[in-house]
C-alpha positions as CSV (number, residue, x, y, z in Angstrom):
1,M,23.4,24.8,-17.8
2,K,22.6,23.8,-14.2
3,R,20.5,20.6,-13.8
4,L,17.3,21.1,-11.8
5,A,15.9,18.7,-9.3
6,S,12.8,16.8,-10.5
7,W,10.4,19.0,-8.5
8,E,11.9,22.3,-9.4
9,V,10.1,24.3,-12.1
10,S,12.2,25.7,-14.9
11,D,11.6,29.3,-16.2
12,A,10.5,27.9,-19.6
13,F,7.9,25.6,-18.0
14,W,6.7,28.3,-15.6
15,S,6.2,30.7,-18.5
16,R,3.7,28.1,-19.9
17,V,2.0,27.4,-16.5
18,E,1.7,31.0,-15.2
19,P,-1.1,32.1,-17.6
20,L,-3.2,29.1,-16.5
21,I,-3.1,30.1,-12.8
22,P,-6.3,32.0,-11.7
23,V,-5.9,35.4,-10.1
24,T,-7.6,35.6,-6.7
25,Q,-10.1,38.4,-6.4
26,R,-11.8,39.7,-3.2
27,D,-15.5,39.1,-3.2
28,P,-17.2,42.6,-3.4
29,E,-20.3,41.4,-1.6
30,K,-18.5,39.8,1.3
31,E,-17.6,42.0,4.3
32,Y,-14.0,41.5,5.4
33,Q,-12.6,42.3,8.8
34,R,-9.2,43.3,7.4
35,K,-8.6,46.1,4.9
36,P,-7.3,45.3,1.5
37,G,-3.6,44.7,1.6
38,A,-3.6,44.0,5.3
39,G,-2.5,40.7,6.8
40,R,0.1,38.2,5.6
41,K,0.9,38.3,1.9
42,P,0.0,35.1,0.0
43,K,2.8,32.8,-1.2
44,A,4.1,33.4,-4.7
45,A,2.2,31.2,-7.2
46,R,5.5,29.7,-8.5
47,T,6.5,28.6,-5.0
48,V,3.1,27.0,-4.5
49,F,3.3,25.3,-7.9
50,E,6.7,24.0,-7.0
51,G,5.4,22.6,-3.7
52,I,2.6,20.8,-5.6
53,V,5.1,19.4,-8.1
54,Y,7.3,18.3,-5.1
55,V,4.4,16.3,-3.6
56,L,3.5,14.8,-7.0
57,R,7.1,13.8,-7.9
58,T,8.2,12.5,-4.5
59,G,4.9,11.0,-3.4
60,C,5.3,12.5,0.1
61,Q,2.3,13.5,2.2
62,W,1.2,17.1,2.2
63,K,2.3,17.5,5.9
64,A,5.8,16.3,4.9
65,L,6.6,19.3,2.6
66,P,9.8,21.0,3.7
67,K,8.5,24.1,5.6
68,E,11.8,26.0,5.1
69,V,11.4,25.8,1.3
70,F,7.7,25.9,0.7
71,G,6.2,27.3,3.9
72,S,2.9,26.1,5.3
73,S,1.9,22.8,3.8
74,S,-1.8,23.4,4.6
75,A,-1.6,26.7,2.6
76,I,0.0,24.8,-0.4
77,H,-2.7,22.1,-0.2
78,K,-5.5,24.7,0.0
79,R,-4.2,26.4,-3.1
80,F,-3.9,23.0,-4.8
81,L,-7.6,22.4,-4.1
82,E,-8.5,25.9,-5.4
83,W,-6.6,25.4,-8.6
84,E,-8.0,21.9,-9.1
85,E,-11.5,23.3,-8.8
86,A,-10.6,26.1,-11.3
87,G,-9.4,23.5,-13.8
88,V,-5.7,24.6,-13.8
89,F,-4.3,21.0,-14.0
90,L,-6.8,19.9,-16.6
91,K,-5.8,22.9,-18.8
92,L,-2.2,22.1,-18.2
93,W,-2.6,18.5,-19.2
94,Q,-4.6,19.5,-22.3
95,S,-2.0,22.0,-23.5
96,G,0.8,19.5,-22.9
97,L,-1.1,16.9,-24.9
98,A,-1.8,19.3,-27.7
99,E,1.9,20.4,-27.8
100,Y,3.1,16.7,-27.9
101,D,0.5,16.1,-30.7
102,E,2.1,18.9,-32.7
103,M,5.7,17.7,-32.1
104,E,5.4,13.9,-32.4
105,G,1.8,13.2,-33.3
106,I,-0.6,11.0,-31.3
107,A,-2.2,8.1,-33.1
108,W,-5.8,9.0,-32.0
109,A,-7.3,6.4,-34.4
110,W,-5.5,3.5,-32.7
111,Q,-5.6,3.2,-28.9
112,S,-5.8,0.1,-26.7
113,I,-6.6,-0.6,-23.1
114,D,-5.7,-3.8,-21.3
115,G,-7.6,-5.0,-18.3
116,A,-9.4,-7.9,-16.7
117,M,-13.0,-7.4,-15.6
118,I,-13.8,-10.9,-14.6
119,K,-12.1,-13.7,-12.8
120,A,-10.3,-16.4,-14.8
121,P,-12.7,-19.3,-14.8
122,L,-10.1,-22.1,-14.3
123,A,-7.7,-20.3,-12.1
124,Q,-8.5,-22.1,-8.8
125,E,-7.5,-25.4,-10.2
126,S,-3.8,-24.4,-10.7
127,V,-3.2,-22.0,-7.8
128,G,-3.7,-22.1,-4.0
129,S,-6.7,-20.6,-2.3
130,N,-4.7,-17.5,-1.4
131,P,-2.5,-15.6,-3.9
132,T,0.4,-15.9,-1.4
133,D,0.1,-19.7,-1.4
134,R,0.6,-20.1,-5.2
135,G,2.9,-22.9,-6.1
136,K,3.0,-24.4,-2.5
137,K,2.2,-28.1,-2.7
138,W,2.6,-28.7,1.1
139,K,0.4,-28.0,4.0
140,Q,1.5,-25.0,5.9
141,A,3.0,-25.6,9.3
142,Q,1.3,-24.5,12.5
143,Y,2.6,-21.6,14.4
144,A,4.8,-22.4,17.4
145,Y,2.5,-20.7,19.9
146,R,-0.6,-22.6,18.8
147,R,-1.2,-25.9,20.6
148,S,-2.0,-28.9,18.6
149,W,-4.5,-30.4,21.2
150,R,-7.7,-29.0,22.5
151,P,-8.6,-29.4,26.2
152,V,-11.6,-31.6,26.9
153,I,-14.2,-29.2,28.3
154,C,-17.9,-29.2,28.5
155,R,-19.1,-26.4,26.2
156,R,-22.0,-24.2,27.2
157,L,-23.8,-21.2,25.9
158,R,-23.2,-17.9,27.7
159,G,-26.8,-17.7,28.9
160,E,-26.6,-21.1,30.6
161,P,-25.4,-21.5,34.2
162,P,-22.1,-23.5,34.5
163,R,-22.6,-27.2,34.8
164,R,-21.4,-28.7,38.0
165,E,-20.6,-32.4,38.0
166,V,-20.9,-34.2,41.3
167,V,-18.1,-36.7,41.9
168,A,-19.2,-39.5,44.1
């Protein structure tokens, strides 16, 4: 059996996903410029779903989808938004969860969550002021381009005229 790439959808998986995909219907009350069947044919639902899985598995941006494999990335993203609104991915998650519950069983009575909602009260005593400075016991060096001295100048506010000192 040929091993599939992580974003490719197997026939067995597609047979479970396909019934969840909504069929697009033309709105009978809307007046269209083109006749039914005219224009570019929509991408196959399986190709669109594989494009969505590709983005989710690789973490790439929508615009980085390989055009030669999936076609227009904006069309794939548009269908993703339509399917998300129709609840396709929620139904897919729920059916997968139910199937796993039948196979292995999920301990619904015992679940735990770990998280911190407040700051640790004594944390600042043992760490630096910045998380990147933790464990540093020395003072950080000045950058080379910064001068260690300041020129002696008479400071003024922007609204004040410059002070002129008369040297006698």
